[in-house]
C-alpha positions as CSV (number, residue, x, y, z in Angstrom):
1,M,0.0,-0.1,-0.1
2,T,1.4,3.5,-1.0
3,R,0.3,7.1,0.0
4,Q,-1.4,7.3,-3.5
5,D,-3.4,4.2,-2.7
6,L,-5.2,5.8,0.2
7,K,-8.2,8.2,-0.1
8,V,-8.2,11.4,2.0
9,V,-11.4,11.6,4.0
10,G,-11.8,15.0,5.6
11,T,-14.5,17.3,6.9
12,T,-14.6,21.0,7.4
13,G,-13.6,21.6,11.0
14,C,-12.1,18.4,11.7
15,S,-8.8,18.4,13.3
16,R,-5.7,16.3,11.9
17,I,-3.7,14.5,14.7
18,C,-0.4,14.0,12.7
19,P,2.6,14.8,14.4
20,R,5.6,15.4,12.1
21,G,9.3,15.1,12.6
22,L,12.6,14.3,10.7
23,V,11.5,10.6,9.8
24,C,8.2,11.8,8.7
25,F,9.0,10.0,5.2
26,L,9.2,6.8,6.7
27,A,5.4,6.6,7.3
28,C,2.6,6.3,4.8
29,L,-0.7,6.5,6.9
30,C,-2.2,8.6,9.2
31,V,-5.9,9.4,10.7
32,V,-8.3,12.1,10.7
33,T,-10.8,12.9,13.4
34,A,-14.2,13.1,12.5
35,C,-16.7,15.8,13.6
36,D,-18.3,13.9,16.6
37,S,-18.0,15.2,19.8
38,N,-19.2,12.0,21.1
39,D,-16.4,9.9,19.7
40,A,-13.0,11.7,19.7
41,H,-11.5,8.6,18.1
42,R,-13.9,8.1,15.2
43,V,-11.3,8.2,12.3
44,S,-10.8,7.5,8.7
45,Y,-7.9,7.3,6.4
46,S,-5.6,9.9,5.2
47,Q,-2.2,10.1,3.8
48,D,0.1,11.3,6.8
49,I,1.5,9.6,10.0
50,P,0.8,7.8,12.2
51,L,-1.9,5.6,11.8
52,R,-3.8,4.9,15.0
53,V,-4.3,1.2,14.8
54,G,-7.6,-0.3,15.7
55,T,-9.6,3.1,15.8
56,I,-10.8,3.3,12.2
57,V,-14.5,3.3,11.8
58,H,-14.8,4.6,8.1
59,D,-12.8,3.2,5.2
60,D,-13.5,4.3,1.6
61,N,-11.6,1.2,0.4
62,L,-14.0,-1.1,1.3
63,P,-17.7,-1.8,0.0
64,P,-20.7,-0.6,2.1
65,E,-21.3,-2.3,5.5
66,P,-24.1,-5.0,5.4
67,T,-27.3,-4.3,6.8
68,M,-29.8,-6.5,8.6
69,P,-33.1,-7.6,7.3
70,T,-36.3,-5.6,8.0
71,D,-39.3,-7.2,9.7
72,A,-41.1,-7.1,6.4
73,Q,-38.2,-9.1,4.6
74,V,-38.8,-12.1,6.9
75,C,-40.2,-15.5,5.5
76,A,-40.7,-17.1,8.9
77,V,-40.1,-16.6,12.6
78,L,-39.3,-19.5,14.9
79,Q,-39.3,-19.2,18.4
80,A,-36.8,-21.2,20.9
81,S,-38.6,-23.8,23.0
82,N,-38.7,-22.9,26.7
83,S,-36.9,-26.3,27.6
84,L,-33.9,-24.8,25.9
85,V,-32.1,-21.9,28.0
86,T,-28.6,-20.9,27.5
87,R,-26.6,-20.4,30.6
88,P,-24.6,-17.0,31.3
89,D,-21.4,-18.8,30.4
90,G,-22.9,-19.4,26.8
91,A,-23.6,-23.2,27.4
92,L,-26.8,-25.3,27.6
93,A,-27.2,-27.0,30.9
94,P,-26.5,-30.7,30.6
95,E,-29.9,-31.7,31.5
96,A,-31.2,-29.9,28.3
97,D,-30.2,-32.7,25.9
98,K,-29.2,-35.5,28.6
99,S,-28.6,-38.9,26.9
100,P,-28.7,-42.3,28.3
101,A,-25.2,-43.4,29.2
102,G,-23.5,-46.6,28.4
103,V,-22.5,-48.5,25.2
104,A,-25.0,-49.5,22.5
105,V,-27.7,-47.1,24.0
106,A,-29.5,-44.9,21.6
107,A,-30.2,-41.2,22.2
108,D,-33.7,-39.9,21.5
109,P,-33.6,-37.5,18.6
110,A,-36.7,-35.5,20.1
111,V,-34.2,-34.6,22.8
112,V,-30.7,-34.3,21.2
113,N,-32.1,-32.9,17.9
114,P,-35.3,-31.2,18.3
115,D,-35.1,-28.3,16.0
116,Q,-33.4,-29.4,12.8
117,A,-36.6,-30.4,11.0
118,R,-38.5,-27.1,12.0
119,I,-35.6,-24.8,10.9
120,Q,-34.7,-26.6,7.7
121,A,-38.7,-26.6,6.6
122,A,-38.6,-22.9,7.2
123,L,-35.4,-22.3,5.1
124,D,-36.9,-24.7,2.3
125,A,-40.3,-22.7,2.2
126,C,-38.3,-19.3,2.1
127,G,-36.0,-20.7,-0.7
128,K,-38.9,-21.8,-2.8
129,S,-40.6,-18.4,-2.6
130,V,-37.4,-16.7,-3.3
131,D,-36.7,-18.9,-6.4
132,E,-40.2,-18.3,-7.5
133,E,-39.9,-14.4,-7.3
134,V,-36.5,-13.8,-8.5
135,G,-34.9,-17.0,-9.8
136,A,-35.8,-16.4,-13.5
137,A,-34.5,-12.7,-13.6
138,I,-31.2,-14.1,-12.0
139,A,-30.8,-16.7,-14.7
140,A,-31.8,-14.1,-17.4
141,A,-29.0,-11.8,-16.1
142,D,-26.4,-14.6,-16.3
143,A,-27.4,-15.8,-19.6
144,E,-27.1,-12.3,-20.9
145,A,-23.7,-11.9,-19.3
146,M,-22.5,-15.3,-20.6
147,A,-23.4,-14.2,-24.1
148,G,-21.4,-11.1,-23.8
149,Q,-18.5,-13.1,-22.5
150,K,-18.6,-15.7,-25.1
151,A,-18.8,-13.0,-27.7
152,S,-15.6,-11.4,-26.3
153,G,-13.8,-14.5,-25.4
154,V,-13.2,-13.9,-22.0
155,T,-13.7,-16.2,-19.0
156,L,-17.1,-17.4,-18.7
157,S,-18.1,-16.2,-15.1
158,G,-21.8,-15.1,-15.9
159,A,-23.3,-12.1,-14.2
160,S,-21.1,-10.6,-11.5
161,A,-21.9,-10.3,-7.8
162,Q,-22.1,-6.7,-8.0
163,E,-24.8,-6.9,-10.7
164,L,-26.7,-9.7,-8.8
165,A,-26.8,-7.5,-5.5
166,K,-29.2,-5.2,-7.2
167,P,-32.7,-5.1,-5.9
168,Q,-34.3,-6.7,-8.8
169,Y,-32.5,-9.8,-7.9
170,R,-33.5,-9.8,-4.4
171,A,-36.9,-11.3,-3.1
172,S,-39.4,-9.1,-1.1
173,K,-39.3,-11.9,1.9
174,F,-35.6,-13.7,2.1
175,A,-34.9,-14.1,5.9
176,V,-35.6,-17.0,8.4
177,R,-35.4,-15.5,11.9
178,L,-34.7,-17.4,15.1
179,V,-35.9,-15.7,18.2
180,T,-36.2,-16.1,21.9
181,N,-39.6,-17.3,23.1
182,S,-41.9,-14.7,23.5
183,S,-43.7,-16.2,26.8
184,G,-40.9,-17.9,28.7
185,P,-37.0,-17.9,29.1
186,G,-36.4,-20.2,26.0
187,S,-33.2,-18.9,24.0
188,A,-31.7,-21.7,22.2
189,F,-32.2,-24.2,19.4
190,I,-30.4,-27.6,18.9
191,S,-30.0,-28.7,15.3
192,G,-28.5,-31.1,12.9
193,P,-27.1,-30.0,9.6
194,L,-28.9,-27.3,7.8
195,I,-28.8,-26.3,4.1
196,L,-28.9,-22.7,3.3
197,P,-30.9,-22.1,0.1
198,S,-29.9,-19.7,-2.6
199,G,-31.0,-16.2,-1.9
200,V,-31.9,-16.9,1.8
201,T,-30.5,-15.2,5.0
202,L,-30.5,-17.2,8.4
203,W,-31.0,-14.5,10.9
204,I,-30.0,-15.4,14.4
205,D,-31.6,-13.0,16.9
206,R,-29.9,-11.2,19.6
207,G,-30.1,-13.6,22.9
208,V,-30.3,-16.6,20.8
209,T,-27.9,-19.3,20.3
210,L,-28.1,-22.1,17.7
211,F,-26.5,-25.3,19.1
212,A,-25.2,-28.3,17.1
213,T,-26.8,-31.5,18.0
214,R,-24.4,-34.1,19.6
215,D,-26.0,-36.8,17.8
216,V,-23.4,-38.0,15.2
217,I,-26.1,-39.6,12.9
218,P,-27.5,-36.5,11.1
219,Y,-23.7,-35.5,10.3
220,L,-23.4,-38.7,8.1
221,P,-23.2,-38.3,4.5
222,S,-24.1,-41.1,2.5
223,G,-21.7,-43.8,2.4
224,K,-19.3,-42.2,4.8
225,Y,-18.5,-42.4,8.4
226,C,-18.2,-39.5,10.8
227,A,-16.7,-39.1,14.3
228,N,-13.5,-41.3,14.0
229,T,-9.9,-40.8,13.5
230,A,-9.6,-43.5,10.8
231,V,-11.8,-45.2,8.7
232,G,-9.4,-48.1,7.7
233,P,-6.1,-49.6,8.6
234,S,-4.2,-47.1,6.6
235,T,-6.9,-44.3,6.0
236,A,-7.2,-41.1,8.0
237,G,-10.2,-39.2,9.2
238,S,-11.4,-36.2,7.3
239,S,-14.0,-33.4,7.8
240,S,-15.4,-34.5,4.4
241,N,-16.7,-37.6,6.1
242,C,-19.3,-35.3,7.9
243,N,-21.9,-32.9,7.0
244,P,-21.3,-29.3,8.1
245,L,-23.6,-27.7,10.7
246,I,-24.6,-25.2,7.9
247,G,-24.0,-25.8,4.2
248,G,-24.9,-24.8,0.8
249,K,-23.8,-24.6,-2.8
250,Y,-24.7,-22.7,-6.0
251,L,-25.9,-19.6,-4.0
252,V,-26.8,-16.3,-4.8
253,N,-27.4,-13.5,-2.4
254,S,-27.2,-15.7,0.8
255,A,-26.3,-14.8,4.3
256,V,-26.0,-15.8,7.9
257,M,-26.2,-12.8,10.2
258,G,-27.7,-11.5,13.4
259,E,-26.5,-10.7,17.0
260,G,-26.9,-14.1,18.3
261,S,-24.5,-17.1,18.5
262,I,-23.5,-20.5,17.0
263,D,-22.2,-23.0,19.1
264,S,-20.9,-26.2,17.7
265,R,-20.2,-27.7,21.2
266,A,-17.1,-29.6,20.1
267,Y,-16.3,-29.9,23.9
268,A,-19.4,-31.9,24.5
269,E,-19.7,-35.7,24.6
270,I,-20.7,-37.3,21.2
271,V,-23.9,-39.5,21.4
272,T,-25.9,-41.6,18.8
273,S,-29.4,-42.1,17.9
274,D,-28.6,-45.4,16.3
275,A,-27.5,-48.0,19.0
276,L,-25.1,-49.9,16.6
277,Y,-23.2,-46.7,15.5
278,P,-19.5,-47.0,16.5
279,L,-18.4,-44.4,18.8
280,M,-14.8,-44.1,20.6
281,K,-14.7,-43.9,24.4
282,V,-11.9,-41.8,26.3
283,D,-10.2,-44.9,27.3
284,L,-9.7,-45.6,23.4
285,T,-12.2,-48.6,23.1
286,C,-15.1,-48.5,20.8
287,S,-18.6,-49.6,21.1
288,N,-18.8,-51.2,17.5
289,T,-17.0,-51.7,14.4
290,Y,-17.9,-50.1,11.1
291,A,-17.8,-53.6,9.4
292,A,-20.6,-54.9,11.8
293,Y,-22.7,-51.6,11.7
294,K,-22.6,-51.9,7.9
295,N,-24.3,-55.4,8.4
296,G,-26.7,-54.4,11.2
297,Q,-24.5,-56.4,13.7
298,K,-22.7,-55.8,17.0
299,A,-19.1,-56.9,17.1
300,T,-17.9,-59.0,19.9
301,D,-15.7,-57.7,22.7
302,G,-12.1,-57.9,21.7
303,T,-12.7,-57.2,18.0
304,P,-10.1,-54.6,16.7
305,C,-11.7,-51.2,16.2
306,D,-11.8,-49.5,12.6
307,N,-12.4,-46.1,13.8
308,G,-9.1,-45.2,15.3
309,G,-9.8,-47.0,18.6
310,T,-8.2,-50.3,20.1
311,I,-10.8,-53.0,20.8
312,V,-14.5,-53.4,21.0
313,D,-15.5,-53.1,24.8
314,S,-19.3,-53.4,25.8
315,Q,-18.3,-53.5,29.5
316,S,-16.2,-50.1,29.3
317,S,-18.0,-47.3,31.7
318,A,-15.7,-44.7,30.2
319,R,-17.5,-41.5,28.6
320,N,-17.8,-41.2,25.0
321,M,-15.3,-39.0,23.3
322,T,-15.8,-35.3,22.4
323,W,-15.1,-33.9,18.9
324,W,-12.0,-32.2,20.3
325,D,-10.9,-35.3,21.8
326,L,-10.8,-36.8,18.5
327,A,-9.1,-34.0,17.0
328,W,-6.2,-34.2,19.6
329,L,-6.0,-38.1,19.3
330,G,-6.0,-37.8,15.3
331,N,-3.6,-34.8,15.1
332,M,-1.2,-35.1,17.9
333,V,-1.1,-39.1,18.8
334,E,-2.2,-41.2,15.8
335,N,-0.7,-38.7,13.1
336,G,2.7,-38.7,15.1
337,R,2.4,-42.5,15.3
338,T,1.6,-43.5,11.9
339,G,1.5,-40.6,9.6
340,Y,-1.9,-40.7,8.4
341,G,-3.9,-39.8,11.5
342,S,-6.6,-37.1,11.4
343,Q,-10.1,-36.5,12.6
344,S,-13.6,-36.9,11.0
345,N,-15.1,-33.8,12.5
346,F,-17.9,-31.7,11.2
347,R,-17.3,-28.1,10.1
348,M,-19.3,-25.4,11.3
349,M,-20.2,-23.7,7.7
350,V,-19.1,-24.8,4.5
351,F,-20.4,-22.9,1.1
352,D,-19.2,-23.7,-2.2
353,W,-19.9,-21.7,-5.5
354,A,-21.6,-18.4,-4.6
355,K,-22.2,-14.8,-5.5
356,N,-22.7,-12.4,-2.7
357,L,-22.1,-14.6,0.5
358,T,-22.2,-12.7,3.6
359,L,-21.4,-13.3,7.4
360,Y,-22.4,-10.6,9.5
361,H,-22.3,-9.7,13.1
362,I,-22.8,-13.4,14.2
363,T,-20.8,-15.0,17.3
364,M,-19.3,-18.4,16.5
365,N,-17.9,-20.7,19.2
366,N,-16.4,-24.1,19.5
367,S,-16.4,-25.5,16.2
368,A,-15.4,-29.2,15.8
369,N,-13.3,-28.4,13.0
370,F,-13.0,-25.2,10.7
371,H,-15.5,-22.6,11.3
372,F,-16.4,-20.8,8.1
373,V,-15.2,-22.6,4.7
374,P,-16.4,-20.4,1.6
375,G,-15.1,-21.6,-1.8
376,G,-15.1,-20.1,-5.1
377,V,-17.1,-17.1,-4.2
378,D,-17.5,-13.8,-6.0
379,G,-18.6,-11.2,-3.3
380,L,-17.6,-12.6,0.1
381,T,-18.2,-10.2,3.1
382,V,-17.2,-11.2,6.6
383,W,-18.0,-8.1,8.6
384,G,-18.2,-7.6,12.5
385,I,-18.4,-11.1,13.6
386,K,-17.0,-12.4,17.1
387,L,-15.2,-15.8,16.8
388,Q,-13.9,-17.6,20.0
389,T,-12.7,-21.1,20.3
390,P,-12.5,-22.4,23.0
391,S,-14.8,-20.2,24.8
392,N,-15.7,-20.3,28.5
393,A,-18.6,-22.4,27.3
394,A,-15.8,-25.0,26.5
395,Y,-15.9,-25.9,30.1
396,A,-19.8,-26.8,30.4
397,N,-19.8,-30.3,29.2
398,P,-22.5,-32.9,30.1
399,A,-20.0,-34.6,32.5
400,G,-19.7,-31.3,34.4
401,N,-17.6,-27.9,34.4
402,Y,-13.8,-28.2,33.6
403,N,-14.3,-31.6,31.9
404,P,-11.0,-31.9,30.2
405,L,-9.6,-33.6,27.2
406,Y,-9.3,-37.5,27.6
407,T,-5.7,-36.7,28.5
408,G,-6.6,-34.7,31.5
409,A,-5.6,-31.4,30.0
410,L,-8.1,-28.4,30.3
411,F,-9.2,-26.9,27.0
412,D,-6.9,-24.3,25.7
413,E,-5.8,-22.6,22.4
414,D,-3.2,-25.3,22.1
415,N,-5.5,-28.3,22.2
416,V,-8.5,-27.7,20.1
417,K,-6.8,-28.7,16.9
418,N,-7.9,-27.8,13.3
419,T,-10.4,-24.9,14.5
420,D,-9.4,-22.6,11.6
421,A,-11.9,-19.6,11.9
422,I,-12.1,-17.8,8.4
423,D,-10.9,-19.9,5.5
424,P,-12.0,-18.5,2.0
425,S,-10.5,-20.5,-0.9
426,S,-10.7,-21.1,-4.8
427,E,-12.5,-23.8,-6.2
428,S,-11.4,-26.7,-8.6
429,S,-13.8,-25.9,-11.4
430,W,-16.5,-23.8,-13.0
431,M,-20.2,-24.9,-12.5
432,Q,-23.2,-24.3,-14.5
433,T,-26.2,-25.6,-12.8
434,P,-29.6,-24.4,-11.4
435,P,-29.1,-23.1,-7.9
436,I,-30.1,-25.5,-5.2
437,I,-33.0,-24.6,-3.2
438,G,-34.7,-26.3,-0.1
439,S,-33.0,-29.4,1.4
440,G,-31.1,-30.2,-1.9
441,N,-33.8,-32.3,-3.5
442,A,-35.1,-29.4,-5.8
443,S,-33.5,-27.2,-8.3
444,S,-34.5,-23.8,-9.4
445,T,-36.9,-23.5,-12.3
446,G,-35.4,-20.3,-13.2
447,G,-32.5,-21.6,-15.4
448,A,-28.8,-22.0,-15.0
449,V,-26.4,-20.0,-13.3
450,M,-22.4,-19.8,-13.8
451,F,-20.1,-20.0,-11.1
452,D,-16.3,-19.7,-12.3
453,G,-14.6,-21.1,-9.1
454,Y,-12.5,-17.9,-8.5
455,L,-12.3,-16.3,-5.0
456,K,-12.6,-12.7,-5.7
457,N,-14.2,-9.4,-4.3
458,V,-13.4,-10.5,-0.5
459,T,-13.8,-8.4,2.4
460,V,-12.7,-9.6,5.9
461,A,-13.4,-6.6,8.1
462,Y,-13.8,-5.3,11.8
463,N,-13.8,-9.0,13.1
464,Y,-12.8,-10.2,16.6
465,V,-11.0,-13.6,16.1
466,S,-9.6,-16.1,18.6
467,T,-9.1,-19.8,17.8
468,G,-6.8,-22.6,18.0
469,D,-5.5,-22.6,14.5
470,D,-5.5,-20.2,11.6
471,D,-7.5,-16.9,12.5
472,I,-7.7,-15.8,8.9
473,V,-6.6,-17.8,6.1
474,L,-6.5,-17.6,2.2
475,K,-6.2,-20.8,0.5
476,G,-5.6,-21.1,-2.9
477,S,-6.1,-24.9,-3.1
478,K,-7.4,-25.3,-6.7
479,N,-7.4,-23.8,-10.1
480,P,-10.8,-23.1,-11.8
481,A,-10.8,-24.9,-15.1
482,A,-11.6,-21.9,-17.1
483,D,-8.2,-20.5,-16.9
484,S,-6.0,-23.2,-15.5
485,G,-2.5,-21.8,-14.7
486,T,-3.8,-18.2,-13.6
487,P,-4.2,-17.7,-9.9
488,G,-7.1,-19.0,-8.2
489,I,-7.0,-16.0,-5.8
490,D,-6.4,-12.8,-7.5
491,G,-7.3,-9.6,-6.0
492,N,-7.1,-7.6,-9.4
493,R,-9.7,-10.0,-10.9
494,D,-13.3,-8.6,-11.9
495,V,-12.8,-5.9,-9.0
496,A,-16.2,-4.5,-8.2
497,S,-16.7,-0.8,-8.6
498,N,-17.7,-0.1,-5.0
499,R,-14.2,-1.2,-3.4
500,K,-10.5,-0.2,-4.0
501,W,-9.0,-3.6,-4.3
502,G,-10.4,-7.2,-4.6
503,I,-9.0,-8.9,-1.6
504,I,-9.2,-6.9,1.5
505,I,-8.3,-7.9,4.9
506,A,-8.5,-4.9,7.5
507,H,-9.3,-3.7,10.8
508,N,-9.5,-6.9,12.6
509,H,-8.7,-7.9,16.0
510,I,-6.6,-11.0,16.4
511,Y,-6.2,-13.0,19.9
512,W,-5.0,-16.6,20.0
513,G,-4.3,-18.5,16.8
514,H,-2.2,-18.5,13.9
515,G,-2.9,-14.9,12.7
516,I,-3.4,-13.8,9.2
517,S,-1.9,-16.5,7.0
518,I,-1.8,-17.4,3.1
519,G,-1.7,-21.2,2.7
520,S,-0.8,-23.9,3.1
521,E,-2.7,-24.8,0.1
522,T,-1.2,-22.2,-2.4
523,N,-1.3,-24.6,-5.5
524,A,-3.5,-22.4,-7.6
525,G,-1.6,-19.1,-6.6
526,V,-2.5,-16.2,-4.5
527,T,-1.8,-12.6,-5.7
528,N,-2.9,-8.9,-5.2
529,V,-4.0,-9.1,-1.3
530,H,-4.1,-6.0,0.8
531,V,-3.8,-6.6,4.7
532,Y,-3.7,-3.4,6.8
533,D,-5.0,-2.0,10.0
534,N,-5.0,-5.3,12.0
535,S,-3.9,-6.1,15.6
536,F,-2.5,-9.3,17.0
537,N,-2.5,-9.9,20.7
538,G,-1.1,-13.0,22.2
539,S,-1.5,-15.0,19.0
540,E,1.1,-17.8,17.8
541,E,1.8,-16.0,14.7
542,A,0.8,-12.5,13.3
543,I,1.4,-12.7,9.4
544,R,2.3,-15.8,7.7
545,I,2.8,-17.3,4.1
546,K,3.3,-21.3,4.3
547,S,3.5,-24.0,1.5
548,D,5.7,-27.1,0.9
549,Y,6.6,-29.8,-1.7
550,A,3.1,-31.3,-1.4
551,R,1.4,-27.8,-2.6
552,G,4.0,-25.6,-4.2
553,G,2.3,-22.5,-6.1
554,E,3.2,-18.8,-6.4
555,V,2.2,-16.1,-4.1
556,S,3.0,-12.5,-5.1
557,K,1.8,-9.1,-4.8
558,I,0.8,-9.3,-1.0
559,Y,0.5,-5.8,0.7
560,Y,0.8,-5.8,4.4
561,S,0.7,-2.5,6.4
562,A,-0.3,-0.7,9.6
563,L,0.0,-3.8,11.7
564,C,0.5,-4.0,15.7
565,A,1.6,-7.2,17.4
566,R,2.1,-7.9,20.9
567,D,3.6,-10.8,22.7
568,I,3.6,-13.0,19.4
569,L,5.6,-16.2,19.3
570,N,6.4,-15.7,15.4
571,S,5.6,-12.0,14.3
572,L,6.5,-13.0,10.7
573,L,6.5,-16.7,9.5
574,F,7.4,-17.1,5.6
575,T,8.3,-20.7,4.8
576,P,8.1,-23.1,1.9
577,Y,9.0,-25.8,4.1
578,Y,5.6,-26.0,6.2
579,S,5.1,-29.6,6.6
580,T,6.3,-33.1,5.6
581,K,3.1,-34.1,3.8
582,A,3.7,-36.9,1.1
583,V,5.1,-35.7,-2.1
584,P,2.5,-36.1,-4.9
585,T,2.7,-38.9,-7.4
586,G,3.8,-36.7,-10.3
587,G,6.7,-35.4,-8.3
588,P,7.3,-32.4,-5.7
589,L,5.8,-29.0,-6.3
590,F,7.9,-26.0,-5.5
591,P,6.6,-22.8,-3.7
592,N,7.6,-19.4,-4.9
593,F,7.0,-16.2,-2.5
594,H,8.0,-12.9,-4.3
595,D,6.9,-9.3,-4.4
596,I,5.9,-9.3,-0.8
597,Y,5.5,-5.9,0.8
598,L,5.5,-5.0,4.6
599,S,5.1,-1.5,6.0
600,D,4.7,0.2,9.2
601,M,4.7,-2.8,11.8
602,Y,5.3,-2.3,15.5
603,I,6.3,-5.5,17.4
604,E,6.3,-5.5,21.1
605,G,7.8,-8.2,23.4
606,G,10.0,-11.1,22.4
607,S,9.4,-12.8,19.0
608,N,10.7,-14.8,16.3
609,V,10.8,-13.9,12.7
610,R,11.3,-16.3,10.1
611,L,12.1,-15.4,6.4
612,E,12.8,-18.3,4.1
613,G,12.6,-18.9,0.4
614,L,13.2,-22.2,-1.5
615,A,17.0,-23.0,-1.7
616,Q,18.5,-24.4,-4.9
617,N,18.1,-28.3,-5.1
618,S,16.0,-28.2,-1.9
619,G,15.1,-31.4,-0.5
620,G,17.4,-33.2,-3.0
621,Y,15.4,-32.2,-5.7
622,T,17.0,-30.5,-8.9
623,V,15.3,-27.1,-8.9
624,P,16.6,-23.5,-9.0
625,A,16.4,-21.4,-6.0
626,H,13.0,-19.5,-5.4
627,P,14.3,-16.7,-2.9
628,L,11.7,-15.1,-0.8
629,V,11.4,-11.5,-2.2
630,M,10.3,-9.1,0.2
631,S,10.4,-5.4,1.0
632,L,10.5,-4.4,4.8
633,K,9.7,-0.8,5.3
634,N,9.2,0.9,8.8
635,V,9.2,-2.4,10.6
636,V,10.2,-1.8,14.0
637,A,10.4,-3.8,17.5
638,A,10.2,-2.2,21.0
639,Q,12.9,-4.4,21.9
640,P,14.7,-5.4,18.8
641,D,17.3,-7.6,21.0
642,D,14.4,-9.8,21.9
643,V,13.6,-10.5,18.3
644,K,15.2,-13.6,16.8
645,V,15.5,-13.8,13.1
646,T,16.0,-16.9,10.9
647,S,16.5,-16.1,7.2
648,S,17.5,-18.1,4.3
649,T,17.3,-17.8,0.4
650,A,16.0,-14.5,0.7
651,D,16.3,-11.3,-1.2
652,L,15.2,-8.6,1.3
653,T,14.8,-4.5,0.8
654,L,15.0,-2.8,4.1
655,S,14.3,0.8,5.1
656,G,13.4,2.0,8.5
657,V,13.8,-1.4,10.1
658,N,15.4,-2.2,13.6
659,L,15.2,-6.0,13.4
660,P,18.5,-7.9,13.3
661,I,18.3,-8.9,9.6
662,F,21.8,-9.0,8.0
663,P,23.1,-10.5,4.7
664,S,24.6,-14.1,4.6
665,S,26.3,-15.7,1.7
666,E,26.2,-18.8,3.3
667,A,22.4,-18.8,4.0
668,G,21.8,-17.2,0.5
669,V,20.4,-14.1,2.1
670,V,20.8,-10.8,0.1
671,V,19.9,-7.4,2.0
672,N,19.3,-4.2,0.1
673,G,19.5,-1.3,2.6
674,F,20.4,-2.2,6.3
675,A,18.9,-2.6,9.6
676,T,19.4,0.4,12.0
677,R,18.6,1.1,15.7
678,A,18.2,4.8,14.6
679,V,14.4,4.4,14.0
680,D,11.8,6.0,16.3
681,P,8.9,3.4,16.7
682,S,6.5,6.3,17.9
683,L,6.7,8.0,14.5
684,I,5.8,4.7,12.6
685,V,2.4,3.3,13.8
686,D,0.5,4.2,17.1
687,C,-0.5,1.1,18.8
688,S,-1.8,2.8,21.9
689,E,-5.3,1.8,21.4
690,A,-4.9,-1.3,19.0
691,Y,-5.4,-3.9,21.8
692,V,-8.9,-4.2,23.2
693,D,-10.7,-6.9,25.4
694,F,-12.4,-9.6,23.4
695,P,-16.0,-8.1,23.2
696,S,-17.8,-11.2,24.9
697,A,-19.0,-12.5,28.3
698,T,-17.1,-15.7,27.3
699,S,-13.9,-13.9,26.8
700,P,-10.6,-15.1,28.2
701,F,-9.3,-11.8,27.7
702,G,-9.4,-8.8,30.1
703,S,-11.9,-8.1,32.9
704,T,-14.9,-9.9,31.2
705,W,-13.1,-13.4,32.2
706,P,-14.8,-14.6,35.3
């Protein structure tokens, strides 16, 4: 980001708060106070120095903030049952969906999954009415755009998300609203997997929590087994073995929003409404085998498990595992022992192929796997959400407060594995199919709509994120078939006119987790991404680009600026040696990170910096070097002696940097410019208001923690 990239936003009578000094040229950002006597720190972008991170409320680089539906736009209102009341810590009382204990005892679906059918029915009906009202108009707009694209010989992407956001493509009623009970204390819903139809908004009202059912059976896709760490003697578990809590495909103008919460309850004991379905116990025994279950039988005690456990034991009195138990066992135990371990845990939300997909103001807690996984979306907006995993509710298990992992450890950010927060990605192929409406068994009568699979026009802004893995991560996992070889994530592709850049990650507060990342899936390429005005407080990483021989891919033109990082294990981590995953059958793939720009970053506390490119003949393969080509401008630490730098195969340009970065012919590090202590951090970026308590009653940060 440069000075020319930023718009000046000012109002007559408003005062600039831009101190100037001899090193003014080192900085490129500033703030301007707005004319509001009630908020002295309501600010917008300007061109001077220094930016006060975490205080920006207006940014002309972004598209408009999403808005909530009006009452007149609601298809259906569903009230919570008075038997389901959320506790102050964010959990349900264990008695709310109590299930019989013991092996081979079936849970009652009416108790453990009381709301899935009625919520899905409301979504289906709303989706049908939306399609009847605007389905034909959407299809016609898409067909017209396709005809023009064919005539011009350009990528076939159909009507743009920006075009389809216009009022004529939105139904008069499109929202299903979940609310508290009007005559009693009811404030919660328990549901199995839901399918969000095209054009529909799921609105979770203030005071309402949508809890995931503990019953494994609704999560089972046809022909697959969920809730395990292995599905065979040499096959690991996978999230694809489970339906997500909320999913959808081929969507136009869909959203999940509201001031309420979604809690996947990965801390809670898994149950089954099918007495024969195999579950693993915390003593690592299992209740049955898949082989016997497939035949409607019960395996005899002592039979080897085929779900990652040891042996079948009908006499075991141990509790069933939780989803996070499975994640720890698969990732940290079985993976280390066999190299193929993983967990079959459900994700909170998965959406593939969409135009205008919005996640707004919702609170998300305690996912069993990734929280939000949108793929191949044009017009993705994630704005004002609060995401925390583990939350205080993680201690409210059916077995009682402070129920730990099966290992005995209490839940914390280090043992809730694979709980990525926001994971946008490109998709593998373009799609031309009628949008799905209802529960997946009916298609739009309006005609086909094109989805090209590229990730574009993405805004992730004003969010609070704390989780046990990546907080925000871009994954260029697959190339759309339309233009194989071009980046699957490209901030310059089809940029809408209502924003400055196509991929923007800005104004976020990051707590626990792995910060803002790119990769490890960089196969399809990632380019032209803007990341600015973000704070990192106690996270494992701040900014990171990662890949390996299994993924390869090119990452370029990534612009980071105005970042505050405090007490971070790895403030900067750029490596093409991320993992030891198996090399693909066709041979290794080689990552290449270049044209990376970082400016105006302040690091407080001890930290590590890792700057690595791919060395020549790396790993024993005949390959030229792919050095990390990166510019660091005004990147400073409060205590530079407490920052440990590791660098190799890198071409680095330094200006106004006080980190100990030096050239090394042995390590293949070339440094243009030089590091110096003669930099005044106070003139680079203002972090005095960057760090705030997580805005939630279940926060482990600040005064809100009980």
